[in-house]
All heavy atoms as an XYZ file, in Angstrom:
989
protein
N      13.590     -6.421     30.030
C      14.096     -6.279     28.667
C      15.476     -5.626     28.670
O      16.295     -5.938     27.816
C      13.121     -5.474     27.816
C      11.823     -6.210     27.511
S      12.021     -7.787     26.664
C      12.244     -7.271     24.996
N      15.725     -4.730     29.628
C      17.037     -4.081     29.677
C      18.139     -5.096     29.894
O      19.179     -5.026     29.248
C      17.063     -3.024     30.783
C      16.283     -1.789     30.458
C      16.357     -0.772     31.581
O      16.677     -1.102     32.720
N      16.055      0.474     31.255
N      17.915     -6.049     30.794
C      18.922     -7.074     31.071
C      19.136     -7.958     29.849
O      20.273     -8.215     29.452
C      18.493     -7.932     32.285
O      18.332     -7.066     33.409
C      19.524     -8.990     32.599
N      18.054     -8.418     29.236
C      18.174     -9.261     28.045
C      18.878     -8.514     26.915
O      19.654     -9.094     26.170
C      16.790     -9.718     27.577
C      16.064    -10.714     28.474
C      14.646    -10.924     27.982
C      16.812    -12.024     28.554
N      18.589     -7.234     26.780
C      19.180     -6.429     25.709
C      20.685     -6.294     25.800
O      21.345     -6.003     24.809
N      21.234     -6.528     26.988
C      22.687     -6.418     27.164
C      23.423     -7.738     26.939
O      24.650     -7.762     26.962
C      23.001     -5.890     28.559
C      22.634     -4.426     28.736
C      23.205     -3.847     30.018
N      22.687     -4.495     31.205
C      21.659     -4.062     31.936
N      21.024     -2.970     31.578
N      21.270     -4.712     33.011
N      22.705     -8.823     26.740
C      23.363    -10.110     26.492
C      24.050    -10.055     25.131
O      23.386     -9.892     24.109
C      22.356    -11.260     26.544
C      21.715    -11.519     27.911
C      20.614    -12.559     27.796
C      22.759    -11.946     28.927
N      25.365    -10.197     25.085
C      26.110     -9.925     23.850
C      25.885    -10.919     22.711
O      26.083    -10.566     21.554
C      27.565     -9.945     24.301
C      27.584    -10.789     25.526
C      26.252    -10.576     26.185
N      25.483    -12.145     23.028
C      25.356    -13.153     21.977
C      23.935    -13.673     21.789
O      23.735    -14.703     21.143
C      26.306    -14.326     22.253
C      27.742    -13.882     22.186
O      28.150    -13.223     21.233
N      28.524    -14.198     23.209
N      22.955    -12.961     22.314
C      21.563    -13.378     22.172
C      21.127    -13.219     20.718
O      21.177    -12.132     20.158
C      20.667    -12.536     23.088
C      19.183    -12.895     23.105
C      18.974    -14.301     23.671
C      18.415    -11.870     23.922
N      20.705    -14.317     20.102
C      20.321    -14.290     18.690
C      18.830    -14.577     18.483
O      18.249    -14.130     17.515
C      21.146    -15.291     17.895
C      22.615    -14.912     17.844
C      23.393    -15.852     16.947
N      24.816    -15.634     17.037
C      25.472    -14.677     16.419
N      24.830    -13.833     15.662
N      26.779    -14.556     16.552
N      18.231    -15.343     19.379
C      16.825    -15.720     19.265
C      16.150    -15.405     20.598
O      16.640    -15.807     21.653
C      16.664    -17.216     18.934
C      17.272    -17.526     17.567
C      15.199    -17.627     18.981
C      17.351    -19.009     17.258
N      15.027    -14.682     20.523
C      14.279    -14.362     21.743
C      12.802    -14.576     21.482
O      12.242    -14.022     20.535
C      14.536    -12.916     22.164
C      13.784    -12.427     23.418
C      14.129    -13.271     24.641
C      14.090    -10.955     23.666
N      12.189    -15.389     22.321
C      10.755    -15.635     22.257
C      10.149    -15.192     23.589
O      10.460    -15.764     24.625
C      10.467    -17.123     22.014
C      10.995    -17.619     20.680
C      10.724    -19.093     20.495
C      11.270    -19.570     19.160
N      10.993    -21.006     18.945
N       9.327    -14.166     23.532
C       8.654    -13.645     24.721
C       7.184    -14.046     24.572
O       6.439    -13.419     23.830
C       8.815    -12.113     24.832
C       8.229    -11.622     26.150
C      10.274    -11.708     24.714
N       6.807    -15.107     25.265
C       5.499    -15.725     25.049
C       4.672    -15.780     26.323
O       5.212    -15.861     27.427
C       5.668    -17.150     24.523
C       6.158    -17.209     23.118
N       6.222    -18.381     22.416
C       6.599    -16.260     22.261
C       6.695    -18.148     21.191
N       6.936    -16.862     21.086
N       3.374    -15.755     26.126
C       2.365    -16.022     27.151
C       2.620    -15.283     28.461
O       2.843    -15.889     29.502
C       2.240    -17.512     27.416
C       1.759    -18.261     26.201
C       1.640    -19.741     26.516
N       1.343    -20.481     25.316
C       0.131    -20.905     24.990
N      -0.888    -20.657     25.768
N      -0.046    -21.582     23.886
N       2.575    -13.997     28.397
C       2.711    -13.137     29.568
C       4.054    -13.285     30.288
O       4.150    -13.014     31.485
C       1.543    -13.340     30.542
C       0.226    -12.879     29.934
O       0.220    -11.832     29.262
O      -0.791    -13.561     30.136
N       5.099    -13.681     29.568
C       6.447    -13.672     30.145
C       6.856    -12.240     30.458
O       7.700    -11.998     31.323
C       7.449    -14.315     29.184
N       6.268    -11.299     29.756
C       6.418     -9.876     30.033
C       5.016     -9.377     30.373
O       4.103     -9.512     29.571
C       6.980     -9.139     28.807
C       7.150     -7.665     29.015
C       8.331     -7.166     29.544
C       6.136     -6.775     28.689
C       8.489     -5.806     29.751
C       6.283     -5.418     28.887
C       7.463     -4.929     29.425
N       4.847     -8.802     31.565
C       3.496     -8.442     32.002
C       3.255     -6.939     32.069
O       2.158     -6.518     32.426
C       3.183     -9.051     33.387
O       4.164     -8.601     34.322
C       3.171    -10.566     33.316
N       4.235     -6.132     31.710
C       4.058     -4.688     31.754
C       3.204     -4.174     30.608
O       2.926     -4.878     29.645
N       2.806     -2.905     30.714
C       2.034     -2.262     29.661
C       2.935     -1.642     28.604
O       2.516     -1.445     27.471
C       1.124     -1.181     30.254
C      -0.018     -1.729     31.058
C      -0.939     -0.632     31.515
C      -2.108     -1.251     32.266
N      -3.135     -0.259     32.547
N       4.166     -1.315     28.990
C       5.094     -0.671     28.061
C       6.417     -1.434     28.034
O       6.992     -1.732     29.067
C       5.354      0.774     28.500
C       6.232      1.531     27.536
C       6.445      2.968     27.985
O       5.441      3.681     28.170
O       7.614      3.364     28.151
N       6.868     -1.764     26.839
C       8.129     -2.465     26.650
C       9.056     -1.541     25.866
O       8.612     -0.888     24.919
C       7.882     -3.774     25.884
C       9.096     -4.649     25.746
S       8.686     -6.328     25.175
C       8.059     -6.040     23.536
N      10.319     -1.489     26.264
C      11.258     -0.593     25.594
C      12.543     -1.323     25.246
O      13.058     -2.125     26.025
C      11.565      0.598     26.495
N      13.056     -1.025     24.052
C      14.342     -1.538     23.597
C      15.209     -0.313     23.295
O      14.934      0.419     22.343
C      14.176     -2.405     22.345
S      13.131     -3.843     22.607
N      16.213     -0.110     24.106
C      17.030      1.092     23.979
C      18.101      0.934     22.907
O      18.423     -0.179     22.478
C      17.669      1.430     25.326
O      18.466      0.358     25.770
N      18.669      2.062     22.499
C      19.730      2.073     21.481
C      20.872      1.170     21.924
O      21.183      1.080     23.107
C      20.218      3.500     21.260
N      21.461      0.486     20.999
C      22.560     -0.455     21.195
C      22.163     -1.725     21.958
O      23.018     -2.532     22.293
C      23.767      0.202     21.892
C      24.644      1.038     20.973
C      24.007      2.370     20.596
O      23.566      3.110     21.464
N      23.952      2.653     19.317
N      20.890     -1.922     22.233
C      20.466     -3.168     22.883
C      20.197     -4.233     21.828
O      19.953     -3.921     20.668
C      19.218     -2.940     23.741
O      18.114     -2.569     22.953
N      20.283     -5.468     22.236
C      20.028     -6.623     21.363
C      20.894     -6.565     20.098
O      20.402     -6.726     18.984
C      18.539     -6.709     20.997
C      17.642     -6.885     22.186
C      16.954     -5.808     22.724
C      17.497     -8.127     22.775
C      16.123     -5.963     23.823
C      16.671     -8.293     23.879
C      15.985     -7.206     24.405
N      22.174     -6.389     20.282
C      23.106     -6.149     19.174
C      23.139     -7.272     18.139
O      23.313     -7.004     16.950
C      24.515     -5.908     19.720
N      22.979     -8.529     18.560
C      23.061     -9.643     17.613
C      21.735    -10.371     17.411
O      21.693    -11.411     16.766
C      24.128    -10.631     18.073
C      25.534    -10.073     17.990
C      26.560    -11.116     18.310
C      27.965    -10.547     18.211
N      28.977    -11.538     18.593
N      20.658     -9.823     17.954
C      19.358    -10.494     17.856
C      18.931    -10.619     16.397
O      18.864     -9.630     15.674
C      18.301     -9.720     18.654
C      16.972    -10.442     18.855
C      17.158    -11.670     19.742
C      15.946     -9.504     19.467
N      18.643    -11.848     15.974
C      18.256    -12.150     14.600
C      16.749    -12.413     14.490
O      16.131    -12.088     13.494
C      19.035    -13.388     14.131
C      18.683    -13.799     12.725
O      19.077    -13.085     11.792
O      18.004    -14.839     12.560
N      16.158    -13.010     15.534
C      14.757    -13.431     15.515
C      14.090    -13.028     16.824
O      14.609    -13.311     17.907
C      14.685    -14.951     15.330
C      13.296    -15.515     15.424
C      12.448    -15.491     14.328
C      12.835    -16.059     16.609
C      11.157    -16.014     14.423
C      11.549    -16.581     16.714
C      10.713    -16.556     15.613
N      12.947    -12.357     16.727
C      12.173    -11.977     17.905
C      10.732    -12.395     17.699
O      10.120    -12.069     16.676
C      12.249    -10.462     18.134
C      11.385     -9.889     19.264
C      11.755    -10.504     20.618
C      11.505     -8.374     19.310
N      10.198    -13.109     18.671
C       8.804    -13.535     18.647
C       8.117    -12.998     19.894
O       8.574    -13.217     21.014
C       8.712    -15.065     18.613
O       7.367    -15.485     18.693
N       7.024    -12.276     19.675
C       6.213    -11.744     20.764
C       4.833    -12.362     20.605
O       4.178    -12.172     19.584
C       6.150    -10.202     20.690
C       7.545     -9.612     20.814
C       5.236     -9.655     21.765
C       7.591     -8.125     20.565
N       4.395    -13.083     21.632
C       3.169    -13.870     21.511
C       2.366    -13.808     22.808
O       2.911    -14.069     23.889
C       3.544    -15.312     21.171
C       2.424    -16.311     21.180
C       1.407    -16.260     20.233
C       2.389    -17.321     22.132
C       0.380    -17.186     20.233
C       1.372    -18.259     22.145
C       0.360    -18.183     21.196
O      -0.654    -19.103     21.207
N       1.112    -13.445     22.703
C       0.172    -13.418     23.824
C       0.664    -12.598     25.007
O       0.596    -13.041     26.155
C      -0.165    -14.831     24.290
C      -1.173    -15.511     23.434
C      -1.703    -16.756     24.114
N      -2.731    -17.357     23.290
C      -3.311    -18.495     23.565
N      -2.970    -19.160     24.642
N      -4.227    -18.967     22.776
N       1.137    -11.404     24.746
C       1.457    -10.477     25.827
C       0.218     -9.597     26.010
O       0.089     -8.537     25.406
C       2.699     -9.645     25.491
C       3.984    -10.430     25.213
C       5.154     -9.488     25.022
C       4.271    -11.435     26.324
N      -0.698    -10.067     26.827
C      -2.028     -9.474     26.915
C      -2.041     -8.067     27.502
O      -2.944     -7.285     27.201
C      -2.961    -10.381     27.704
C      -3.184    -11.703     27.042
N      -3.794    -11.833     25.811
C      -2.845    -12.963     27.421
C      -3.849    -13.103     25.470
N      -3.275    -13.804     26.423
N      -1.067     -7.718     28.327
C      -1.035     -6.387     28.939
C      -0.310     -5.351     28.084
O      -0.448     -4.155     28.313
C      -0.360     -6.440     30.309
C      -1.160     -7.258     31.306
O      -2.379     -7.314     31.233
N      -0.471     -7.899     32.229
N       0.469     -5.798     27.119
C       1.308     -4.889     26.340
C       0.459     -3.925     25.517
O      -0.353     -4.338     24.699
C       2.235     -5.684     25.411
C       3.235     -4.871     24.603
C       4.226     -4.144     25.515
C       3.988     -5.771     23.623
N       0.669     -2.623     25.756
C      -0.042     -1.585     25.025
C       0.887     -0.771     24.137
O       0.492     -0.324     23.071
C      -0.754     -0.638     26.002
C      -1.861     -1.292     26.782
C      -2.505     -0.362     27.792
O      -2.211      0.851     27.790
O      -3.299     -0.859     28.604
N       2.108     -0.569     24.599
C       3.044      0.265     23.848
C       4.427     -0.372     23.842
O       4.903     -0.871     24.852
C       3.134      1.652     24.488
C       3.946      2.624     23.683
C       3.899      4.036     24.256
O       3.215      4.272     25.256
O       4.581      4.895     23.686
N       5.053     -0.346     22.672
C       6.395     -0.889     22.504
C       7.243      0.199     21.874
O       6.919      0.711     20.810
C       6.335     -2.136     21.634
C       7.643     -2.800     21.372
C       8.775     -2.741     22.122
C       7.950     -3.660     20.278
N       9.770     -3.501     21.574
C       9.287     -4.073     20.434
C       7.227     -4.108     19.181
C       9.912     -4.922     19.531
C       7.850     -4.952     18.284
C       9.173     -5.361     18.454
N       8.334      0.547     22.543
C       9.244      1.572     22.042
C      10.560      0.918     21.623
O      11.109      0.101     22.346
C       9.517      2.626     23.110
C       8.307      3.428     23.492
C       8.640      4.467     24.541
C       7.397      5.256     24.909
N       7.675      6.246     25.950
N      11.025      1.293     20.452
C      12.307      0.817     19.945
C      13.107      2.047     19.543
O      12.717      2.782     18.637
C      12.121     -0.123     18.728
C      13.467     -0.493     18.130
C      11.354     -1.381     19.129
N      14.221      2.271     20.227
C      15.075      3.409     19.914
C      15.897      3.132     18.658
O      16.217      1.964     18.359
C      16.032      3.711     21.066
C      15.336      4.249     22.301
O      14.189      4.714     22.182
O      15.948      4.193     23.381
N      16.255      4.187     17.961
C      17.143      4.046     16.808
C      18.455      3.437     17.289
O      19.010      3.857     18.295
C      17.400      5.407     16.161
C      18.205      5.317     14.894
C      18.329      6.646     14.164
O      17.725      7.638     14.609
O      19.032      6.668     13.149
N      18.925      2.404     16.614
C      20.147      1.706     16.999
C      19.900      0.423     17.763
O      20.818     -0.364     17.976
N      18.665      0.175     18.163
C      18.323     -1.086     18.833
C      18.115     -2.180     17.793
O      17.679     -1.912     16.686
C      17.058     -0.914     19.664
N      18.443     -3.388     18.130
C      18.227     -4.585     17.304
C      18.719     -4.422     15.859
O      17.982     -4.734     14.917
C      16.734     -4.960     17.304
C      16.181     -5.249     18.664
S      14.469     -5.805     18.665
C      13.602     -4.284     18.370
N      19.939     -3.988     15.653
C      20.401     -3.718     14.284
C      20.501     -4.953     13.395
O      20.466     -4.833     12.170
C      21.778     -3.091     14.497
C      22.241     -3.638     15.804
C      21.003     -3.757     16.636
N      20.608     -6.140     13.987
C      20.752     -7.368     13.202
C      19.431     -8.122     13.016
O      19.407     -9.173     12.372
C      21.786     -8.291     13.865
N      18.329     -7.586     13.556
C      17.046     -8.282     13.496
C      16.611     -8.498     12.046
O      16.565     -7.565     11.259
C      15.971     -7.487     14.250
C      14.642     -8.204     14.437
C      14.806     -9.395     15.382
C      13.591     -7.246     14.982
N      16.301     -9.761     11.725
C      15.854    -10.092     10.375
C      14.425    -10.612     10.332
O      13.774    -10.555      9.307
C      16.797    -11.123      9.745
C      18.173    -10.552      9.463
C      19.089    -11.495      8.721
N      19.067    -12.842      9.275
C      19.082    -13.958      8.544
N      19.158    -13.892      7.242
N      19.059    -15.133      9.125
N      13.936    -11.151     11.455
C      12.609    -11.776     11.466
C      11.899    -11.380     12.760
O      12.412    -11.604     13.850
C      12.777    -13.290     11.382
C      11.499    -14.032     11.181
N      11.486    -15.352     10.807
C      10.196    -13.683     11.296
C      10.223    -15.769     10.706
N       9.435    -14.760     11.007
N      10.708    -10.819     12.617
C       9.905    -10.395     13.763
C       8.512    -10.993     13.635
O       7.882    -10.902     12.582
C       9.806     -8.862     13.800
C       8.855     -8.239     14.815
C       9.256     -8.597     16.245
C       8.808     -6.727     14.633
N       8.054    -11.608     14.729
C       6.701    -12.166     14.800
C       5.955    -11.488     15.948
O       6.497    -11.347     17.043
C       6.730    -13.659     15.124
C       7.308    -14.539     14.079
C       7.299    -16.003     14.525
O       7.136    -16.308     15.724
O       7.491    -16.847     13.645
N       4.712    -11.101     15.674
C       3.836    -10.565     16.715
C       2.484    -11.254     16.565
O       1.824    -11.108     15.537
C       3.660     -9.039     16.589
C       5.011     -8.341     16.693
C       2.702     -8.520     17.655
C       4.959     -6.857     16.398
N       2.111    -12.015     17.588
C       0.851    -12.751     17.562
C       0.081    -12.533     18.864
O       0.655    -12.606     19.949
C       1.084    -14.258     17.379
C       1.666    -14.630     16.057
C       2.995    -14.986     15.938
C       0.887    -14.626     14.908
C       3.539    -15.333     14.715
C       1.428    -14.975     13.676
C       2.747    -15.326     13.583
N      -1.198    -12.281     18.733
C      -2.134    -12.179     19.858
C      -1.697    -11.217     20.950
O      -1.826    -11.515     22.131
C      -2.381    -13.565     20.467
C      -3.366    -14.393     19.673
C      -3.792    -15.632     20.422
O      -4.551    -15.507     21.404
O      -3.347    -16.711     20.026
N      -1.209    -10.074     20.573
C      -0.933     -8.980     21.527
C      -2.013     -7.931     21.267
O      -1.737     -6.855     20.734
C       0.467     -8.418     21.320
S       1.778     -9.615     21.632
N      -3.228     -8.260     21.608
C      -4.398     -7.509     21.152
C      -4.522     -6.111     21.730
O      -5.266     -5.298     21.214
C      -5.660     -8.312     21.404
C      -5.636     -9.591     20.574
C      -6.929    -10.316     20.567
C      -6.762    -11.564     19.719
N      -7.913    -11.981     19.053
N      -3.792     -5.800     22.779
C      -3.838     -4.450     23.346
C      -2.724     -3.551     22.818
O      -2.686     -2.368     23.138
C      -3.793     -4.504     24.871
C      -5.090     -5.036     25.441
O      -6.169     -4.649     25.007
N      -4.995     -5.930     26.401
N      -1.821     -4.113     22.014
C      -0.749     -3.308     21.417
C      -1.373     -2.350     20.406
O      -2.062     -2.765     19.482
C       0.272     -4.216     20.733
C       1.495     -3.540     20.133
C       2.320     -2.830     21.204
C       2.364     -4.572     19.401
N      -1.136     -1.068     20.615
C      -1.809     -0.052     19.807
C      -1.181      0.122     18.427
O      -1.878      0.380     17.453
C      -1.808      1.281     20.549
C      -2.627      1.234     21.820
C      -2.526      2.526     22.590
C      -3.338      2.406     23.860
N      -2.626      2.757     25.039
N       0.151      0.016     18.351
C       0.834      0.204     17.071
C       2.237     -0.385     17.144
O       2.748     -0.631     18.230
C       0.909      1.683     16.702
C       1.794      2.504     17.629
S       1.879      4.245     17.229
C       0.299      4.790     17.806
N       2.834     -0.576     15.988
C       4.230     -0.994     15.945
C       5.104      0.194     16.316
O       4.752      1.343     16.058
C       4.596     -1.478     14.544
C       4.066     -2.841     14.154
C       4.459     -3.169     12.728
C       4.559     -3.919     15.092
N       6.258     -0.070     16.894
C       7.136      1.037     17.278
C       7.693      1.780     16.065
O       8.007      1.170     15.038
C       8.243      0.366     18.075
C       8.187     -1.064     17.726
C       6.801     -1.366     17.277
N       7.801      3.078     16.196
C       8.361      3.917     15.148
C       9.783      3.477     14.805
O      10.213      3.544     13.658
C       8.342      5.382     15.588
C       8.774      6.316     14.500
O       8.354      6.182     13.358
N       9.612      7.270     14.844
N      10.533      3.005     15.791
C      11.926      2.607     15.603
C      12.134      1.434     14.660
O      13.258      1.198     14.211
N      11.070      0.704     14.317
C      11.233     -0.401     13.361
C      11.745      0.100     12.020
O      12.438     -0.614     11.311
C       9.917     -1.146     13.149
C       9.474     -2.139     14.196
C       8.253     -2.891     13.729
C      10.575     -3.089     14.574
N      11.426      1.321     11.680
C      11.842      1.847     10.373
C      13.359      1.988     10.260
O      13.900      2.084      9.172
C      11.144      3.158     10.059
C      11.463      4.285     10.980
C      10.491      5.448     10.756
N      10.740      6.508     11.692
C      11.270      7.677     11.361
N      11.585      7.939     10.115
N      11.471      8.591     12.282
N      14.066      1.965     11.406
C      15.523      2.083     11.398
C      16.217      0.726     11.333
O      17.431      0.665     11.203
C      16.008      2.835     12.640
C      15.433      4.212     12.760
C      14.599      4.544     13.813
C      15.717      5.187     11.811
C      14.065      5.812     13.920
C      15.186      6.455     11.911
C      14.354      6.770     12.972
N      15.455     -0.361     11.445
C      16.044     -1.707     11.406
C      16.060     -2.157      9.957
O      15.130     -2.803      9.465
C      15.270     -2.677     12.319
C      15.215     -2.123     13.746
C      15.940     -4.049     12.301
C      14.359     -2.937     14.692
N      17.130     -1.805      9.275
C      17.209     -2.024      7.825
C      17.446     -3.477      7.444
O      17.219     -3.845      6.298
C      18.305     -1.139      7.218
O      19.547     -1.426      7.861
C      17.972      0.339      7.402
N      17.892     -4.307      8.380
C      18.102     -5.729      8.088
C      16.824     -6.546      8.195
O      16.817     -7.722      7.834
C      19.150     -6.322      9.037
C      20.543     -5.874      8.686
O      20.891     -5.786      7.515
N      21.348     -5.581      9.685
N      15.746     -5.964      8.679
C      14.498     -6.687      8.871
C      13.961     -7.162      7.515
O      13.726     -6.364      6.615
C      13.476     -5.793      9.581
C      12.257     -6.456     10.203
C      12.640     -7.605     11.119
C      11.446     -5.429     10.960
N      13.810     -8.472      7.365
C      13.389     -9.074      6.100
C      11.998     -9.674      6.147
O      11.355     -9.847      5.122
C      14.386    -10.170      5.671
C      15.763     -9.630      5.337
C      15.686     -8.813      4.061
N      16.892     -8.059      3.805
C      17.020     -6.739      3.945
N      16.026     -6.012      4.349
N      18.147     -6.131      3.675
N      11.537    -10.037      7.357
C      10.224    -10.670      7.441
C       9.509    -10.196      8.703
O      10.065    -10.223      9.794
C      10.346    -12.191      7.456
C       9.007    -12.900      7.395
C       9.155    -14.369      7.098
C       7.787    -14.983      6.842
N       7.896    -16.385      6.487
N       8.270     -9.774      8.518
C       7.391     -9.378      9.610
C       6.128    -10.213      9.514
O       5.468    -10.211      8.473
C       7.048     -7.884      9.498
C       5.985     -7.352     10.465
C       6.443     -7.486     11.915
C       5.653     -5.903     10.135
N       5.826    -10.944     10.572
C       4.613    -11.753     10.618
C       3.729    -11.243     11.743
O       4.182    -11.124     12.880
C       4.945    -13.218     10.878
C       5.660    -13.896      9.729
C       5.902    -15.356     10.029
O       4.960    -16.161      9.864
O       7.030    -15.686     10.419
N       2.486    -10.958     11.412
C       1.532    -10.463     12.389
C       0.273    -11.311     12.278
O      -0.258    -11.499     11.183
C       1.213     -8.974     12.148
C       2.473     -8.158     12.410
C       0.058     -8.518     13.022
C       2.336     -6.697     12.175
N      -0.182    -11.833     13.407
C      -1.358    -12.679     13.388
C      -2.238    -12.510     14.602
O      -1.773    -12.147     15.677
N      -3.525    -12.759     14.390
C      -4.527    -12.715     15.445
C      -4.486    -11.381     16.194
O      -4.504    -11.321     17.411
C      -4.371    -13.897     16.399
C      -4.649    -15.184     15.709
C      -5.869    -15.722     15.444
C      -3.693    -16.097     15.161
N      -5.724    -16.913     14.762
C      -4.391    -17.167     14.586
C      -2.296    -16.119     15.110
C      -3.778    -18.222     13.967
C      -1.673    -17.174     14.497
C      -2.421    -18.215     13.937
N      -4.438    -10.318     15.403
C      -4.458     -8.960     15.940
C      -5.735     -8.274     15.451
O      -6.336     -8.693     14.466
C      -3.229     -8.174     15.469
C      -1.905     -8.718     15.985
S      -1.682     -8.480     17.741
C      -1.256     -6.751     17.788
N      -6.145     -7.185     16.115
C      -7.350     -6.473     15.669
C      -7.208     -5.923     14.254
O      -6.103     -5.578     13.814
C      -7.467     -5.326     16.684
C      -6.707     -5.778     17.879
C      -5.597     -6.638     17.345
N      -8.314     -5.842     13.564
C      -8.319     -5.327     12.194
C      -7.772     -3.903     12.138
O      -7.041     -3.549     11.212
C      -9.739     -5.375     11.626
C      -9.838     -4.923     10.174
C     -11.275     -4.985      9.686
C     -11.427     -4.612      8.242
N     -10.865     -3.326      7.855
N      -8.066     -3.091     13.128
C      -7.578     -1.704     13.156
C      -6.051     -1.660     13.186
O      -5.428     -0.794     12.563
C      -8.149     -0.965     14.359
N      -5.427     -2.606     13.877
C      -3.965     -2.691     13.927
C      -3.423     -3.017     12.539
O      -2.511     -2.382     12.044
C      -3.548     -3.762     14.947
C      -2.066     -3.850     15.185
C      -1.478     -3.117     16.200
C      -1.266     -4.675     14.403
C      -0.116     -3.199     16.427
C       0.092     -4.764     14.630
C       0.669     -4.023     15.645
N      -4.025     -4.008     11.910
C      -3.611     -4.423     10.565
C      -3.800     -3.298      9.554
O      -2.921     -3.039      8.730
C      -4.408     -5.650     10.120
C      -4.071     -6.119      8.719
C      -5.154     -7.007      8.152
C      -6.274     -6.144      7.681
N      -7.094     -6.609      6.616
N      -4.919     -2.612      9.634
C      -5.226     -1.556      8.667
C      -4.216     -0.415      8.690
O      -3.996      0.239      7.672
C      -6.634     -1.008      8.903
C      -7.720     -2.013      8.509
O      -7.400     -3.015      7.824
O      -8.882     -1.793      8.901
N      -3.584     -0.177      9.828
C      -2.560      0.868      9.916
C      -1.294      0.490      9.141
O      -0.532      1.355      8.735
C      -2.169      1.119     11.374
C      -3.234      1.766     12.199
C      -2.731      1.935     13.618
C      -3.805      2.442     14.535
N      -3.304      2.572     15.914
N      -1.075     -0.812      8.929
C       0.178     -1.291      8.349
C       0.139     -1.507      6.844
O       1.183     -1.582      6.212
C       0.587     -2.605      9.018
C       0.826     -2.516     10.521
C       1.147     -3.889     11.069
C       1.930     -1.534     10.829
N      -1.041     -1.622      6.285
C      -1.126     -1.855      4.847
C      -0.815     -0.563      4.095
O      -0.879      0.526      4.658
C      -2.511     -2.421      4.440
C      -2.737     -3.777      5.097
C      -3.619     -1.456      4.774
N      -0.499     -0.700      2.814
C      -0.186      0.481      2.011
C      -1.332      1.481      2.088
O      -2.487      1.132      1.916
C       0.080      0.085      0.563
C       0.691      1.196     -0.234
C       1.263      0.735     -1.563
O       1.280     -0.481     -1.840
O       1.696      1.618     -2.314
N      -0.991      2.718      2.405
C      -1.987      3.761      2.603
C      -2.374      3.946      4.059
O      -3.002      4.938      4.416
N      -1.996      3.000      4.911
C      -2.289      3.100      6.346
C      -1.350      4.083      7.021
O      -0.247      4.345      6.542
N      -1.774      4.601      8.175
C      -1.003      5.650      8.842
C       0.368      5.192      9.336
O       1.260      6.020      9.527
C      -1.807      6.269      9.989
C      -2.118      5.314     11.133
C      -3.001      5.949     12.189
O      -2.471      6.573     13.121
O      -4.231      5.813     12.072
N       0.576      3.904      9.537
C       1.877      3.409     10.007
C       2.658      2.656      8.935
O       3.688      2.043      9.230
C       1.679      2.492     11.226
C       1.196      3.250     12.442
O       1.398      4.475     12.502
O       0.606      2.615     13.342
N       2.189      2.698      7.701
C       2.858      1.968      6.623
C       4.325      2.377      6.482
O       5.190      1.549      6.198
C       2.125      2.163      5.296
C       2.762      1.450      4.142
C       2.777      0.063      4.076
C       3.368      2.170      3.125
C       3.377     -0.605      3.011
C       3.974      1.512      2.059
C       3.974      0.126      2.000
N       4.633      3.645      6.729
C       6.014      4.122      6.587
C       6.971      3.395      7.536
O       8.171      3.332      7.277
C       6.082      5.643      6.832
C       5.919      6.053      8.273
C       7.029      6.319      9.063
C       4.661      6.177      8.855
C       6.892      6.697     10.393
C       4.512      6.554     10.165
C       5.629      6.816     10.941
O       5.480      7.176     12.253
N       6.461      2.828      8.601
C       7.297      2.106      9.560
C       7.739      0.741      9.040
O       8.728      0.191      9.501
C       6.554      1.917     10.877
C       6.209      3.214     11.551
C       5.395      3.012     12.797
N       4.968      4.317     13.285
C       4.516      4.549     14.482
N       4.394      3.570     15.343
N       4.143      5.760     14.836
N       6.980      0.187      8.094
C       7.249     -1.184      7.635
C       7.501     -1.290      6.132
O       7.770     -2.374      5.634
C       6.080     -2.125      8.027
C       5.926     -2.199      9.533
C       4.775     -1.692      7.372
N       7.430     -0.191      5.407
C       7.506     -0.264      3.944
C       8.839     -0.806      3.424
O       8.910     -1.281      2.304
C       7.211      1.098      3.327
C       8.208      2.171      3.647
C       7.782      3.524      3.097
O       6.762      3.645      2.420
N       8.558      4.534      3.392
N       9.878     -0.787      4.245
C      11.194     -1.288      3.825
C      11.338     -2.802      3.989
O      12.316     -3.388      3.552
C      12.293     -0.593      4.646
C      12.268     -0.953      6.103
N      11.292     -0.492      6.968
C      13.083     -1.744      6.845
C      11.525     -0.970      8.183
N      12.598     -1.734      8.128
N      10.337     -3.451      4.600
C      10.421     -4.887      4.885
C       9.910     -5.666      3.668
O       8.755     -5.505      3.265
C       9.595     -5.236      6.145
C      10.076     -4.397      7.335
C       9.694     -6.722      6.454
C       9.184     -4.498      8.564
N      10.760     -6.527      3.071
C      10.365     -7.239      1.848
C       9.180     -8.184      2.007
O       8.372     -8.334      1.106
C      11.614     -8.031      1.458
C      12.732     -7.417      2.190
C      12.157     -6.784      3.423
N       9.068     -8.843      3.180
C       7.986     -9.819      3.363
C       7.183     -9.459      4.617
O       7.693     -9.508      5.730
C       8.572    -11.232      3.517
O       7.547    -12.166      3.799
N       5.920     -9.098      4.391
C       5.008     -8.814      5.505
C       3.821     -9.758      5.375
O       3.142     -9.771      4.350
C       4.534     -7.344      5.460
C       5.726     -6.391      5.595
C       3.510     -7.088      6.581
C       5.371     -4.935      5.428
N       3.619    -10.547      6.410
C       2.531    -11.523      6.423
C       1.537    -11.111      7.499
O       1.896    -11.015      8.673
C       3.071    -12.955      6.699
C       1.924    -13.954      6.750
C       4.105    -13.346      5.670
N       0.307    -10.871      7.099
C      -0.775    -10.534      8.023
C      -1.801    -11.653      7.947
O      -2.403    -11.875      6.908
C      -1.425     -9.201      7.621
C      -0.484     -8.009      7.542
C      -1.140     -6.835      6.822
C      -0.033     -7.590      8.930
N      -1.993    -12.359      9.058
C      -2.910    -13.490      9.023
C      -3.883    -13.464     10.199
O      -3.536    -13.072     11.303
C      -2.131    -14.816      9.013
C      -1.147    -14.959     10.151
C      -0.248    -16.176     10.007
O       0.530    -16.209      9.063
O      -0.363    -17.074     10.855
N      -5.102    -13.861      9.912
C      -6.150    -13.973     10.910
C      -6.346    -12.706     11.727
O      -6.544    -12.778     12.937
C      -5.882    -15.170     11.835
C      -5.905    -16.474     11.086
O      -6.813    -16.746     10.310
N      -4.892    -17.282     11.298
N      -6.265    -11.567     11.077
C      -6.544    -10.304     11.767
C      -8.029    -10.021     11.580
O      -8.520     -9.972     10.465
C      -5.690     -9.180     11.195
S      -3.918     -9.406     11.557
N      -8.726     -9.841     12.688
C     -10.189     -9.700     12.705
C     -10.665     -8.614     11.783
O     -10.114     -7.583     11.633
C     -10.655     -9.415     14.132
C     -10.226    -10.473     15.114
C     -10.361    -10.017     16.567
O     -10.809     -8.895     16.844
O     -10.019    -10.825     17.428
């Protein structure tokens, strides 16, 4: 992720089907400067995702599907003010429940105008 984060013109990134096999993924400050769309799909080993303040400042659309071991969304999402759409699907009900209004992680996503939660157990 560190190498990809330094690509100056990367706008679309799809990390699918165990393309990333670690348990922890990190996006450091000033990484992914022009990234507009990020899709994370079927990263079965992923448990923790860290996003530093200043990472992915241009991100507008984020998809997370079938990353069933991911415990929570990164706290740093709350600093991505351009984020307009968050789609989450096929995740555990406990993950979804943290994100709805009144959930313990709602403050991380409350600034996002469109949040779609589908097929969460």
